[in-house]
C-alpha positions, 0 to 999 in steps of 0.5 A: 137152357134147362128150367130152374127145377131141372137145373137144381136137380142136375146140380144136386145129382152132380154134387152127390156123384162127384167127390168133394174137390176141396184142396184139403181132400187132395194129398201128396206123398212125402217120403220120410226115411223108411215111411211114406206119408200121404198128407193133405196138400194144405199141409206146408212142409218145411225143411227139418229144423234140427237133425232129430226131425225127419219131416215137419209140417205146418197145418193151417189153423181152423176158424176160431184158432189163433195159430197153426198146428204142427206135425213133426216126424222123428226117427232115432235109428231104432232108439227113442224109447219104447211105447209106454215111455213115449206115451207117458212123456207126451202125456207129461207135457200137459198139466194134470189139472183138466187133462183128458186123454185116450190111447188107441192101438191099431194097424196100418200098412206100415206097421202097428201103432199106438196113438195118444190123444190128449187135451188140456193145458200144454207146456209149450216149449220156449226156445231150444229144448236144452233150456227146458223152458215152457209156457202153459198154453190152455186149449191145446191138443196133441195126437202123438203116434208110435209107428212100429215099422218092421225091421226098421224101428219106431217112428214118432209122429207128433201133432200139436196145436190148438184143440180145434185145429188138431181135432179137425186133423185127426182123420187126416193124420191117420190117413197120412200113415195108412191107419186102418180105422176099422182095426183101431181100438181104444185101450182102457187104463189098467185099472178098468176091467 
């Protein structure tokens, strides 16, 4: 048996040498039509709730949040609108007062992408989309991605939920679709020079 001081040093050396073994760090590959996602095993995949969805996941809430977040992947067979139309539509799902947003452009192994990161009061849908009913929900965040897959079309990834949970998931979202963080850059609004 090692003396306490040597035991402490051995434990410290092992913690530094061995990568984290948290379940959140483990990923699994999920095929979503033409793209492959590398999602944390803690994300619970469920069958698509409608035929517009390619994949969907519940992301466990972090401490302090009351509900889980959700990631939905959409593919409309080459339709679904352009980048700007989708970024504007997603941004419009938040009330203007107090809304904060940033737009990023980047590259992934699967294609170029644009990412909208918006926080504020989310107009959370109630019931079927055709009803167009919403409940204003403060403290929400959305990270929505237009992933442009060459020769296939645009894929749309939409992560929505309580702000702490979504913020804690931002890096995992980017890892999921193979984003190269070194090549991601924030786009400035057109009025900024």
